[in-house]
Jmol script that loads the backbone (N, CA, C; Angstrom):
load data "model"
ATOM      1  N   MET A   1      -6.370 -19.817  17.334  1.00  0.00           N
ATOM      2  CA  MET A   1      -7.451 -18.891  17.059  1.00  0.00           C
ATOM      3  C   MET A   1      -7.207 -18.227  15.708  1.00  0.00           C
ATOM      4  N   CYS A   2      -8.193 -18.243  14.874  1.00  0.00           N
ATOM      5  CA  CYS A   2      -8.076 -17.641  13.550  1.00  0.00           C
ATOM      6  C   CYS A   2      -8.256 -16.130  13.651  1.00  0.00           C
ATOM      7  N   HIS A   3      -7.294 -15.402  13.166  1.00  0.00           N
ATOM      8  CA  HIS A   3      -7.293 -13.951  13.306  1.00  0.00           C
ATOM      9  C   HIS A   3      -8.280 -13.276  12.365  1.00  0.00           C
ATOM     10  N   TYR A   4      -8.329 -13.702  11.126  1.00  0.00           N
ATOM     11  CA  TYR A   4      -9.160 -13.037  10.129  1.00  0.00           C
ATOM     12  C   TYR A   4     -10.468 -13.790   9.843  1.00  0.00           C
ATOM     13  N   ALA A   5     -10.777 -14.847  10.587  1.00  0.00           N
ATOM     14  CA  ALA A   5     -11.935 -15.668  10.263  1.00  0.00           C
ATOM     15  C   ALA A   5     -13.235 -15.132  10.849  1.00  0.00           C
ATOM     16  N   GLY A   6     -13.199 -14.357  11.914  1.00  0.00           N
ATOM     17  CA  GLY A   6     -14.407 -13.939  12.595  1.00  0.00           C
ATOM     18  C   GLY A   6     -15.257 -12.937  11.851  1.00  0.00           C
ATOM     19  N   LYS A   7     -14.644 -11.963  11.228  1.00  0.00           N
ATOM     20  CA  LYS A   7     -15.387 -10.934  10.514  1.00  0.00           C
ATOM     21  C   LYS A   7     -14.588 -10.468   9.310  1.00  0.00           C
ATOM     22  N   PRO A   8     -15.223  -9.810   8.359  1.00  0.00           N
ATOM     23  CA  PRO A   8     -14.472  -9.350   7.176  1.00  0.00           C
ATOM     24  C   PRO A   8     -13.618  -8.127   7.510  1.00  0.00           C
ATOM     25  N   TYR A   9     -12.333  -8.253   7.302  1.00  0.00           N
ATOM     26  CA  TYR A   9     -11.407  -7.159   7.548  1.00  0.00           C
ATOM     27  C   TYR A   9     -11.124  -6.418   6.249  1.00  0.00           C
ATOM     28  N   LYS A  10     -10.787  -5.150   6.382  1.00  0.00           N
ATOM     29  CA  LYS A  10     -10.432  -4.351   5.216  1.00  0.00           C
ATOM     30  C   LYS A  10      -9.028  -4.700   4.750  1.00  0.00           C
ATOM     31  N   LEU A  11      -8.824  -4.566   3.459  1.00  0.00           N
ATOM     32  CA  LEU A  11      -7.511  -4.768   2.861  1.00  0.00           C
ATOM     33  C   LEU A  11      -6.850  -3.418   2.618  1.00  0.00           C
ATOM     34  N   HIS A  12      -5.532  -3.419   2.587  1.00  0.00           N
ATOM     35  CA  HIS A  12      -4.788  -2.213   2.250  1.00  0.00           C
ATOM     36  C   HIS A  12      -4.651  -2.135   0.740  1.00  0.00           C
ATOM     37  N   TYR A  13      -4.909  -0.964   0.193  1.00  0.00           N
ATOM     38  CA  TYR A  13      -4.720  -0.697  -1.225  1.00  0.00           C
ATOM     39  C   TYR A  13      -3.733   0.456  -1.336  1.00  0.00           C
ATOM     40  N   ALA A  14      -2.747   0.314  -2.226  1.00  0.00           N
ATOM     41  CA  ALA A  14      -1.687   1.307  -2.335  1.00  0.00           C
ATOM     42  C   ALA A  14      -1.622   1.867  -3.751  1.00  0.00           C
ATOM     43  N   CYS A  15      -1.396   3.173  -3.819  1.00  0.00           N
ATOM     44  CA  CYS A  15      -1.123   3.839  -5.086  1.00  0.00           C
ATOM     45  C   CYS A  15       0.356   4.236  -5.043  1.00  0.00           C
ATOM     46  N   VAL A  16       1.172   3.543  -5.801  1.00  0.00           N
ATOM     47  CA  VAL A  16       2.618   3.757  -5.750  1.00  0.00           C
ATOM     48  C   VAL A  16       3.021   5.110  -6.341  1.00  0.00           C
ATOM     49  N   PRO A  17       2.444   5.571  -7.467  1.00  0.00           N
ATOM     50  CA  PRO A  17       2.853   6.891  -7.974  1.00  0.00           C
ATOM     51  C   PRO A  17       2.559   8.034  -6.997  1.00  0.00           C
ATOM     52  N   CYS A  18       1.441   7.961  -6.289  1.00  0.00           N
ATOM     53  CA  CYS A  18       1.101   9.008  -5.307  1.00  0.00           C
ATOM     54  C   CYS A  18       1.720   8.740  -3.938  1.00  0.00           C
ATOM     55  N   ARG A  19       2.199   7.523  -3.725  1.00  0.00           N
ATOM     56  CA  ARG A  19       2.773   7.083  -2.452  1.00  0.00           C
ATOM     57  C   ARG A  19       1.772   7.234  -1.300  1.00  0.00           C
ATOM     58  N   VAL A  20       0.585   6.688  -1.492  1.00  0.00           N
ATOM     59  CA  VAL A  20      -0.453   6.688  -0.456  1.00  0.00           C
ATOM     60  C   VAL A  20      -1.057   5.292  -0.365  1.00  0.00           C
ATOM     61  N   ALA A  21      -1.652   4.990   0.798  1.00  0.00           N
ATOM     62  CA  ALA A  21      -2.320   3.712   1.011  1.00  0.00           C
ATOM     63  C   ALA A  21      -3.594   3.953   1.802  1.00  0.00           C
ATOM     64  N   PHE A  22      -4.616   3.182   1.477  1.00  0.00           N
ATOM     65  CA  PHE A  22      -5.907   3.282   2.137  1.00  0.00           C
ATOM     66  C   PHE A  22      -6.415   1.881   2.446  1.00  0.00           C
ATOM     67  N   LYS A  23      -7.277   1.771   3.448  1.00  0.00           N
ATOM     68  CA  LYS A  23      -7.928   0.510   3.776  1.00  0.00           C
ATOM     69  C   LYS A  23      -9.338   0.544   3.199  1.00  0.00           C
ATOM     70  N   ARG A  24      -9.662  -0.489   2.444  1.00  0.00           N
ATOM     71  CA  ARG A  24     -10.969  -0.590   1.813  1.00  0.00           C
ATOM     72  C   ARG A  24     -11.467  -2.033   1.928  1.00  0.00           C
ATOM     73  N   HIS A  25     -12.776  -2.185   1.931  1.00  0.00           N
ATOM     74  CA  HIS A  25     -13.346  -3.529   1.860  1.00  0.00           C
ATOM     75  C   HIS A  25     -13.139  -4.056   0.440  1.00  0.00           C
ATOM     76  N   PRO A  26     -12.825  -5.341   0.308  1.00  0.00           N
ATOM     77  CA  PRO A  26     -12.667  -5.879  -1.043  1.00  0.00           C
ATOM     78  C   PRO A  26     -14.004  -5.856  -1.767  1.00  0.00           C
ATOM     79  N   GLY A  27     -14.007  -5.278  -2.933  1.00  0.00           N
ATOM     80  CA  GLY A  27     -15.240  -5.153  -3.702  1.00  0.00           C
ATOM     81  C   GLY A  27     -15.140  -5.857  -5.035  1.00  0.00           C
ATOM     82  N   ARG A  28     -16.215  -5.769  -5.774  1.00  0.00           N
ATOM     83  CA  ARG A  28     -16.243  -6.407  -7.082  1.00  0.00           C
ATOM     84  C   ARG A  28     -15.430  -5.614  -8.100  1.00  0.00           C
ATOM     85  N   GLY A  29     -15.492  -4.299  -8.020  1.00  0.00           N
ATOM     86  CA  GLY A  29     -14.756  -3.464  -8.963  1.00  0.00           C
ATOM     87  C   GLY A  29     -13.372  -3.128  -8.431  1.00  0.00           C
ATOM     88  N   GLU A  30     -12.639  -2.394  -9.229  1.00  0.00           N
ATOM     89  CA  GLU A  30     -11.308  -1.988  -8.792  1.00  0.00           C
ATOM     90  C   GLU A  30     -11.414  -0.698  -7.975  1.00  0.00           C
ATOM     91  N   HIS A  31     -10.470  -0.522  -7.087  1.00  0.00           N
ATOM     92  CA  HIS A  31     -10.441   0.666  -6.248  1.00  0.00           C
ATOM     93  C   HIS A  31      -9.562   1.721  -6.908  1.00  0.00           C
ATOM     94  N   ARG A  32     -10.040   2.933  -6.946  1.00  0.00           N
ATOM     95  CA  ARG A  32      -9.331   4.043  -7.582  1.00  0.00           C
ATOM     96  C   ARG A  32      -8.703   4.935  -6.521  1.00  0.00           C
ATOM     97  N   CYS A  33      -7.553   5.503  -6.856  1.00  0.00           N
ATOM     98  CA  CYS A  33      -6.876   6.443  -5.967  1.00  0.00           C
ATOM     99  C   CYS A  33      -7.648   7.761  -5.966  1.00  0.00           C
ATOM    100  N   PRO A  34      -7.928   8.325  -4.790  1.00  0.00           N
ATOM    101  CA  PRO A  34      -8.652   9.600  -4.763  1.00  0.00           C
ATOM    102  C   PRO A  34      -7.809  10.789  -5.226  1.00  0.00           C
ATOM    103  N   ARG A  35      -6.490  10.613  -5.316  1.00  0.00           N
ATOM    104  CA  ARG A  35      -5.627  11.719  -5.725  1.00  0.00           C
ATOM    105  C   ARG A  35      -5.428  11.765  -7.234  1.00  0.00           C
ATOM    106  N   CYS A  36      -5.180  10.587  -7.857  1.00  0.00           N
ATOM    107  CA  CYS A  36      -4.862  10.576  -9.290  1.00  0.00           C
ATOM    108  C   CYS A  36      -5.860   9.783 -10.131  1.00  0.00           C
ATOM    109  N   SER A  37      -6.811   9.133  -9.527  1.00  0.00           N
ATOM    110  CA  SER A  37      -7.854   8.336 -10.185  1.00  0.00           C
ATOM    111  C   SER A  37      -7.323   7.110 -10.920  1.00  0.00           C
ATOM    112  N   GLU A  38      -6.112   6.684 -10.622  1.00  0.00           N
ATOM    113  CA  GLU A  38      -5.570   5.459 -11.201  1.00  0.00           C
ATOM    114  C   GLU A  38      -5.983   4.271 -10.339  1.00  0.00           C
ATOM    115  N   SER A  39      -5.865   3.092 -10.884  1.00  0.00           N
ATOM    116  CA  SER A  39      -6.201   1.880 -10.159  1.00  0.00           C
ATOM    117  C   SER A  39      -5.172   1.629  -9.051  1.00  0.00           C
ATOM    118  N   MET A  40      -5.660   1.268  -7.865  1.00  0.00           N
ATOM    119  CA  MET A  40      -4.769   1.009  -6.735  1.00  0.00           C
ATOM    120  C   MET A  40      -4.484  -0.484  -6.653  1.00  0.00           C
ATOM    121  N   ALA A  41      -3.273  -0.831  -6.233  1.00  0.00           N
ATOM    122  CA  ALA A  41      -2.867  -2.225  -6.099  1.00  0.00           C
ATOM    123  C   ALA A  41      -3.253  -2.739  -4.719  1.00  0.00           C
ATOM    124  N   CYS A  42      -3.755  -3.962  -4.669  1.00  0.00           N
ATOM    125  CA  CYS A  42      -4.100  -4.570  -3.389  1.00  0.00           C
ATOM    126  C   CYS A  42      -2.808  -5.006  -2.713  1.00  0.00           C
ATOM    127  N   ALA A  43      -2.549  -4.467  -1.521  1.00  0.00           N
ATOM    128  CA  ALA A  43      -1.302  -4.746  -0.822  1.00  0.00           C
ATOM    129  C   ALA A  43      -1.460  -5.802   0.262  1.00  0.00           C
ATOM    130  N   GLY A  44      -2.668  -6.205   0.596  1.00  0.00           N
ATOM    131  CA  GLY A  44      -2.875  -7.264   1.574  1.00  0.00           C
ATOM    132  C   GLY A  44      -3.324  -6.740   2.924  1.00  0.00           C
ATOM    133  N   HIS A  45      -3.503  -7.669   3.854  1.00  0.00           N
ATOM    134  CA  HIS A  45      -3.986  -7.316   5.184  1.00  0.00           C
ATOM    135  C   HIS A  45      -2.932  -6.617   6.043  1.00  0.00           C
ATOM    136  N   ASP A  46      -1.674  -7.032   5.929  1.00  0.00           N
ATOM    137  CA  ASP A  46      -0.638  -6.604   6.861  1.00  0.00           C
ATOM    138  C   ASP A  46       0.376  -5.650   6.244  1.00  0.00           C
ATOM    139  N   PHE A  47      -0.056  -4.785   5.365  1.00  0.00           N
ATOM    140  CA  PHE A  47       0.835  -3.816   4.722  1.00  0.00           C
ATOM    141  C   PHE A  47       1.042  -2.623   5.645  1.00  0.00           C
ATOM    142  N   ALA A  48       2.273  -2.248   5.846  1.00  0.00           N
ATOM    143  CA  ALA A  48       2.614  -1.048   6.604  1.00  0.00           C
ATOM    144  C   ALA A  48       3.251  -0.067   5.623  1.00  0.00           C
ATOM    145  N   ALA A  49       2.504   0.959   5.279  1.00  0.00           N
ATOM    146  CA  ALA A  49       2.982   1.910   4.273  1.00  0.00           C
ATOM    147  C   ALA A  49       4.117   2.752   4.819  1.00  0.00           C
ATOM    148  N   PRO A  50       5.170   2.947   4.025  1.00  0.00           N
ATOM    149  CA  PRO A  50       6.235   3.855   4.455  1.00  0.00           C
ATOM    150  C   PRO A  50       5.759   5.306   4.362  1.00  0.00           C
ATOM    151  N   ARG A  51       6.528   6.192   4.928  1.00  0.00           N
ATOM    152  CA  ARG A  51       6.185   7.612   4.844  1.00  0.00           C
ATOM    153  C   ARG A  51       6.204   8.065   3.391  1.00  0.00           C
ATOM    154  N   ARG A  52       5.416   9.063   3.091  1.00  0.00           N
ATOM    155  CA  ARG A  52       5.272   9.525   1.710  1.00  0.00           C
ATOM    156  C   ARG A  52       6.591  10.043   1.150  1.00  0.00           C
ATOM    157  N   ARG A  53       7.410  10.658   1.961  1.00  0.00           N
ATOM    158  CA  ARG A  53       8.661  11.237   1.451  1.00  0.00           C
ATOM    159  C   ARG A  53       9.790  10.210   1.321  1.00  0.00           C
ATOM    160  N   ASP A  54       9.570   8.973   1.789  1.00  0.00           N
ATOM    161  CA  ASP A  54      10.584   7.927   1.716  1.00  0.00           C
ATOM    162  C   ASP A  54      10.479   7.209   0.364  1.00  0.00           C
ATOM    163  N   THR A  55      11.066   7.812  -0.649  1.00  0.00           N
ATOM    164  CA  THR A  55      10.945   7.272  -2.007  1.00  0.00           C
ATOM    165  C   THR A  55      11.696   5.949  -2.171  1.00  0.00           C
ATOM    166  N   ARG A  56      12.746   5.740  -1.421  1.00  0.00           N
ATOM    167  CA  ARG A  56      13.488   4.484  -1.528  1.00  0.00           C
ATOM    168  C   ARG A  56      12.656   3.307  -1.023  1.00  0.00           C
ATOM    169  N   ALA A  57      11.955   3.491   0.072  1.00  0.00           N
ATOM    170  CA  ALA A  57      11.099   2.419   0.581  1.00  0.00           C
ATOM    171  C   ALA A  57       9.923   2.168  -0.366  1.00  0.00           C
ATOM    172  N   TRP A  58       9.391   3.218  -0.972  1.00  0.00           N
ATOM    173  CA  TRP A  58       8.288   3.045  -1.921  1.00  0.00           C
ATOM    174  C   TRP A  58       8.755   2.340  -3.187  1.00  0.00           C
ATOM    175  N   SER A  59      10.043   2.472  -3.553  1.00  0.00           N
ATOM    176  CA  SER A  59      10.528   1.728  -4.716  1.00  0.00           C
ATOM    177  C   SER A  59      10.559   0.228  -4.416  1.00  0.00           C
ATOM    178  N   ALA A  60      10.861  -0.145  -3.169  1.00  0.00           N
ATOM    179  CA  ALA A  60      10.806  -1.561  -2.779  1.00  0.00           C
ATOM    180  C   ALA A  60       9.361  -2.051  -2.779  1.00  0.00           C
ATOM    181  N   VAL A  61       8.434  -1.219  -2.307  1.00  0.00           N
ATOM    182  CA  VAL A  61       7.014  -1.581  -2.325  1.00  0.00           C
ATOM    183  C   VAL A  61       6.530  -1.760  -3.762  1.00  0.00           C
ATOM    184  N   ALA A  62       6.961  -0.887  -4.657  1.00  0.00           N
ATOM    185  CA  ALA A  62       6.568  -0.983  -6.058  1.00  0.00           C
ATOM    186  C   ALA A  62       7.069  -2.282  -6.681  1.00  0.00           C
ATOM    187  N   ALA A  63       8.277  -2.696  -6.330  1.00  0.00           N
ATOM    188  CA  ALA A  63       8.812  -3.947  -6.879  1.00  0.00           C
ATOM    189  C   ALA A  63       8.053  -5.154  -6.355  1.00  0.00           C
ATOM    190  N   VAL A  64       7.714  -5.147  -5.073  1.00  0.00           N
ATOM    191  CA  VAL A  64       6.982  -6.271  -4.481  1.00  0.00           C
ATOM    192  C   VAL A  64       5.579  -6.367  -5.083  1.00  0.00           C
ATOM    193  N   LEU A  65       4.877  -5.244  -5.158  1.00  0.00           N
ATOM    194  CA  LEU A  65       3.527  -5.255  -5.720  1.00  0.00           C
ATOM    195  C   LEU A  65       3.554  -5.529  -7.219  1.00  0.00           C
ATOM    196  N   GLY A  66       4.597  -5.059  -7.897  1.00  0.00           N
ATOM    197  CA  GLY A  66       4.736  -5.322  -9.331  1.00  0.00           C
ATOM    198  C   GLY A  66       5.002  -6.792  -9.639  1.00  0.00           C
ATOM    199  N   ALA A  67       5.599  -7.499  -8.687  1.00  0.00           N
ATOM    200  CA  ALA A  67       5.854  -8.927  -8.870  1.00  0.00           C
ATOM    201  C   ALA A  67       4.618  -9.768  -8.577  1.00  0.00           C
ATOM    202  N   GLY A  68       3.543  -9.114  -8.132  1.00  0.00           N
ATOM    203  CA  GLY A  68       2.303  -9.838  -7.860  1.00  0.00           C
ATOM    204  C   GLY A  68       2.189 -10.349  -6.445  1.00  0.00           C
ATOM    205  N   LEU A  69       3.063  -9.922  -5.553  1.00  0.00           N
ATOM    206  CA  LEU A  69       3.011 -10.363  -4.161  1.00  0.00           C
ATOM    207  C   LEU A  69       2.191  -9.388  -3.331  1.00  0.00           C
ATOM    208  N   ARG A  70       1.705  -9.879  -2.207  1.00  0.00           N
ATOM    209  CA  ARG A  70       0.974  -9.045  -1.267  1.00  0.00           C
ATOM    210  C   ARG A  70       1.626  -9.160   0.095  1.00  0.00           C
ATOM    211  N   TYR A  71       1.368  -8.211   0.951  1.00  0.00           N
ATOM    212  CA  TYR A  71       1.898  -8.214   2.304  1.00  0.00           C
ATOM    213  C   TYR A  71       0.910  -8.935   3.210  1.00  0.00           C
ATOM    214  N   GLU A  72       1.018 -10.242   3.243  1.00  0.00           N
ATOM    215  CA  GLU A  72       0.174 -11.069   4.089  1.00  0.00           C
ATOM    216  C   GLU A  72       1.059 -11.718   5.132  1.00  0.00           C
ATOM    217  N   GLY A  73       0.847 -11.396   6.384  1.00  0.00           N
ATOM    218  CA  GLY A  73       1.652 -11.977   7.447  1.00  0.00           C
ATOM    219  C   GLY A  73       1.112 -13.295   7.924  1.00  0.00           C
ATOM    220  N   ARG A  74      -0.110 -13.585   7.619  1.00  0.00           N
ATOM    221  CA  ARG A  74      -0.729 -14.814   8.055  1.00  0.00           C
ATOM    222  C   ARG A  74      -1.312 -15.548   6.849  1.00  0.00           C
ATOM    223  N   GLU A  75      -1.766 -16.748   7.082  1.00  0.00           N
ATOM    224  CA  GLU A  75      -2.424 -17.503   6.027  1.00  0.00           C
ATOM    225  C   GLU A  75      -3.725 -16.808   5.666  1.00  0.00           C
ATOM    226  N   ALA A  76      -4.397 -17.276   4.658  1.00  0.00           N
ATOM    227  CA  ALA A  76      -5.620 -16.625   4.197  1.00  0.00           C
ATOM    228  C   ALA A  76      -6.700 -16.598   5.280  1.00  0.00           C
ATOM    229  N   ARG A  77      -6.763 -17.629   6.118  1.00  0.00           N
ATOM    230  CA  ARG A  77      -7.734 -17.639   7.194  1.00  0.00           C
ATOM    231  C   ARG A  77      -7.190 -16.990   8.453  1.00  0.00           C
ATOM    232  N   GLY A  78      -5.917 -16.644   8.501  1.00  0.00           N
ATOM    233  CA  GLY A  78      -5.341 -15.980   9.659  1.00  0.00           C
ATOM    234  C   GLY A  78      -4.804 -16.922  10.699  1.00  0.00           C
ATOM    235  N   CYS A  79      -4.665 -18.196  10.373  1.00  0.00           N
ATOM    236  CA  CYS A  79      -4.234 -19.173  11.372  1.00  0.00           C
ATOM    237  C   CYS A  79      -2.717 -19.351  11.411  1.00  0.00           C
ATOM    238  N   GLY A  80      -2.002 -18.852  10.435  1.00  0.00           N
ATOM    239  CA  GLY A  80      -0.552 -19.018  10.402  1.00  0.00           C
ATOM    240  C   GLY A  80       0.131 -18.190  11.479  1.00  0.00           C
ATOM    241  N   LYS A  81       1.316 -18.609  11.872  1.00  0.00           N
ATOM    242  CA  LYS A  81       2.017 -17.929  12.956  1.00  0.00           C
ATOM    243  C   LYS A  81       3.181 -17.078  12.476  1.00  0.00           C
ATOM    244  N   GLU A  82       3.823 -17.470  11.411  1.00  0.00           N
ATOM    245  CA  GLU A  82       5.020 -16.780  10.947  1.00  0.00           C
ATOM    246  C   GLU A  82       4.684 -15.741   9.885  1.00  0.00           C
ATOM    247  N   PRO A  83       5.114 -14.497  10.061  1.00  0.00           N
ATOM    248  CA  PRO A  83       4.902 -13.504   8.997  1.00  0.00           C
ATOM    249  C   PRO A  83       5.824 -13.798   7.818  1.00  0.00           C
ATOM    250  N   LYS A  84       5.353 -13.497   6.645  1.00  0.00           N
ATOM    251  CA  LYS A  84       6.135 -13.720   5.437  1.00  0.00           C
ATOM    252  C   LYS A  84       7.073 -12.542   5.204  1.00  0.00           C
ATOM    253  N   PHE A  85       8.239 -12.830   4.674  1.00  0.00           N
ATOM    254  CA  PHE A  85       9.245 -11.793   4.431  1.00  0.00           C
ATOM    255  C   PHE A  85       8.928 -11.029   3.160  1.00  0.00           C
ATOM    256  N   ARG A  86       9.095  -9.732   3.211  1.00  0.00           N
ATOM    257  CA  ARG A  86       9.064  -8.859   2.045  1.00  0.00           C
ATOM    258  C   ARG A  86      10.193  -7.845   2.206  1.00  0.00           C
ATOM    259  N   PRO A  87      10.951  -7.558   1.142  1.00  0.00           N
ATOM    260  CA  PRO A  87      12.047  -6.595   1.262  1.00  0.00           C
ATOM    261  C   PRO A  87      11.529  -5.192   1.562  1.00  0.00           C
ATOM    262  N   ARG A  88      12.236  -4.491   2.440  1.00  0.00           N
ATOM    263  CA  ARG A  88      11.850  -3.135   2.821  1.00  0.00           C
ATOM    264  C   ARG A  88      12.807  -2.075   2.305  1.00  0.00           C
ATOM    265  N   THR A  89      14.028  -2.475   1.961  1.00  0.00           N
ATOM    266  CA  THR A  89      15.017  -1.508   1.488  1.00  0.00           C
ATOM    267  C   THR A  89      15.448  -1.868   0.069  1.00  0.00           C
ATOM    268  N   ARG A  90      16.093  -0.905  -0.577  1.00  0.00           N
ATOM    269  CA  ARG A  90      16.582  -1.157  -1.928  1.00  0.00           C
ATOM    270  C   ARG A  90      17.747  -2.122  -1.933  1.00  0.00           C
ATOM    271  N   ALA A  91      18.525  -2.161  -0.847  1.00  0.00           N
ATOM    272  CA  ALA A  91      19.633  -3.107  -0.763  1.00  0.00           C
ATOM    273  C   ALA A  91      19.115  -4.547  -0.705  1.00  0.00           C
ATOM    274  N   GLN A  92      18.066  -4.776   0.077  1.00  0.00           N
ATOM    275  CA  GLN A  92      17.464  -6.107   0.126  1.00  0.00           C
ATOM    276  C   GLN A  92      16.872  -6.480  -1.228  1.00  0.00           C
ATOM    277  N   LEU A  93      16.263  -5.528  -1.887  1.00  0.00           N
ATOM    278  CA  LEU A  93      15.673  -5.757  -3.204  1.00  0.00           C
ATOM    279  C   LEU A  93      16.761  -6.079  -4.232  1.00  0.00           C
ATOM    280  N   ARG A  94      17.856  -5.333  -4.196  1.00  0.00           N
ATOM    281  CA  ARG A  94      18.963  -5.554  -5.129  1.00  0.00           C
ATOM    282  C   ARG A  94      19.580  -6.937  -4.925  1.00  0.00           C
ATOM    283  N   ALA A  95      19.756  -7.344  -3.659  1.00  0.00           N
ATOM    284  CA  ALA A  95      20.347  -8.658  -3.377  1.00  0.00           C
ATOM    285  C   ALA A  95      19.467  -9.781  -3.910  1.00  0.00           C
ATOM    286  N   ARG A  96      18.161  -9.629  -3.804  1.00  0.00           N
ATOM    287  CA  ARG A  96      17.255 -10.659  -4.292  1.00  0.00           C
ATOM    288  C   ARG A  96      17.191 -10.687  -5.814  1.00  0.00           C
ATOM    289  N   ARG A  97      17.303  -9.534  -6.452  1.00  0.00           N
ATOM    290  CA  ARG A  97      17.337  -9.509  -7.925  1.00  0.00           C
ATOM    291  C   ARG A  97      18.589 -10.185  -8.456  1.00  0.00           C
ATOM    292  N   ILE A  98      19.724  -9.936  -7.809  1.00  0.00           N
ATOM    293  CA  ILE A  98      20.982 -10.562  -8.228  1.00  0.00           C
ATOM    294  C   ILE A  98      20.903 -12.067  -8.029  1.00  0.00           C
ATOM    295  N   ALA A  99      20.382 -12.495  -6.871  1.00  0.00           N
ATOM    296  CA  ALA A  99      20.277 -13.932  -6.590  1.00  0.00           C
ATOM    297  C   ALA A  99      19.305 -14.610  -7.556  1.00  0.00           C
ATOM    298  N   ALA A 100      18.242 -13.926  -7.935  1.00  0.00           N
ATOM    299  CA  ALA A 100      17.280 -14.509  -8.877  1.00  0.00           C
ATOM    300  C   ALA A 100      17.900 -14.675 -10.250  1.00  0.00           C
ATOM    301  N   SER A 101      18.706 -13.706 -10.668  1.00  0.00           N
ATOM    302  CA  SER A 101      19.335 -13.826 -11.983  1.00  0.00           C
ATOM    303  C   SER A 101      20.430 -14.895 -11.991  1.00  0.00           C
ATOM    304  N   ARG A 102      21.118 -15.068 -10.870  1.00  0.00           N
ATOM    305  CA  ARG A 102      22.178 -16.082 -10.803  1.00  0.00           C
ATOM    306  C   ARG A 102      21.618 -17.493 -10.773  1.00  0.00           C
ATOM    307  N   THR A 103      20.562 -17.691  -9.996  1.00  0.00           N
ATOM    308  CA  THR A 103      20.025 -19.044  -9.835  1.00  0.00           C
ATOM    309  C   THR A 103      18.968 -19.399 -10.865  1.00  0.00           C
ATOM    310  N   GLY A 104      18.388 -18.415 -11.512  1.00  0.00           N
ATOM    311  CA  GLY A 104      17.360 -18.682 -12.501  1.00  0.00           C
ATOM    312  C   GLY A 104      15.967 -18.855 -11.905  1.00  0.00           C
ATOM    313  N   THR A 105      15.800 -18.565 -10.633  1.00  0.00           N
ATOM    314  CA  THR A 105      14.473 -18.662 -10.021  1.00  0.00           C
ATOM    315  C   THR A 105      13.677 -17.405 -10.342  1.00  0.00           C
ATOM    316  N   PRO A 106      12.357 -17.490 -10.356  1.00  0.00           N
ATOM    317  CA  PRO A 106      11.540 -16.299 -10.623  1.00  0.00           C
ATOM    318  C   PRO A 106      11.728 -15.239  -9.533  1.00  0.00           C
ATOM    319  N   LEU A 107      11.645 -13.984  -9.927  1.00  0.00           N
ATOM    320  CA  LEU A 107      11.851 -12.887  -8.983  1.00  0.00           C
ATOM    321  C   LEU A 107      10.797 -12.893  -7.890  1.00  0.00           C
ATOM    322  N   ALA A 108       9.550 -13.228  -8.203  1.00  0.00           N
ATOM    323  CA  ALA A 108       8.492 -13.233  -7.198  1.00  0.00           C
ATOM    324  C   ALA A 108       8.795 -14.260  -6.101  1.00  0.00           C
ATOM    325  N   GLU A 109       9.345 -15.397  -6.480  1.00  0.00           N
ATOM    326  CA  GLU A 109       9.703 -16.404  -5.479  1.00  0.00           C
ATOM    327  C   GLU A 109      10.877 -15.935  -4.622  1.00  0.00           C
ATOM    328  N   MET A 110      11.832 -15.277  -5.242  1.00  0.00           N
ATOM    329  CA  MET A 110      13.010 -14.813  -4.518  1.00  0.00           C
ATOM    330  C   MET A 110      12.674 -13.657  -3.572  1.00  0.00           C
ATOM    331  N   LEU A 111      11.708 -12.822  -3.941  1.00  0.00           N
ATOM    332  CA  LEU A 111      11.318 -11.712  -3.066  1.00  0.00           C
ATOM    333  C   LEU A 111      10.634 -12.194  -1.805  1.00  0.00           C
ATOM    334  N   GLY A 112      10.088 -13.388  -1.810  1.00  0.00           N
ATOM    335  CA  GLY A 112       9.430 -13.933  -0.631  1.00  0.00           C
ATOM    336  C   GLY A 112      10.369 -14.658   0.317  1.00  0.00           C
ATOM    337  N   ARG A 113      11.616 -14.845  -0.063  1.00  0.00           N
ATOM    338  CA  ARG A 113      12.574 -15.532   0.790  1.00  0.00           C
ATOM    339  C   ARG A 113      13.294 -14.558   1.705  1.00  0.00           C
ATOM    340  N   ALA A 114      13.536 -14.994   2.934  1.00  0.00           N
ATOM    341  CA  ALA A 114      14.242 -14.139   3.885  1.00  0.00           C
ATOM    342  C   ALA A 114      15.733 -14.038   3.543  1.00  0.00           C
ATOM    343  N   ASP A 115      16.333 -15.145   3.115  1.00  0.00           N
ATOM    344  CA  ASP A 115      17.745 -15.148   2.724  1.00  0.00           C
ATOM    345  C   ASP A 115      17.858 -15.497   1.257  1.00  0.00           C
ATOM    346  N   PRO A 116      18.519 -14.628   0.473  1.00  0.00           N
ATOM    347  CA  PRO A 116      18.609 -14.907  -0.971  1.00  0.00           C
ATOM    348  C   PRO A 116      19.479 -16.049  -1.295  1.00  0.00           C
TER     349      PRO A 116
END
end "model"
wireframe off; spacefill off
backbone 0.3
color backbone group
């Protein structure tokens, strides 16, 4: 059964400087943060925002979104079964940065791997 195929679901949009996330329908224009009026990054369907005061977790979110990745647990149509890995802590982020520099693989590819 396709999870996201039946109706249009809202996407999560995150503003990393303000440490807030909102669900919005994907539109033609860019979505602005209501707090700072900056452009919000599309975080995907399955983004779980950390608490606002958890700056360490938001630094991991900033690195993932800065690398161009989104928090999608399923395929684009929602038929996939396995959620994709994204680092949640700074230690996981640091390990993937070190592994990317050692092996020469792009950081965005390394951030999507469960084991560096």
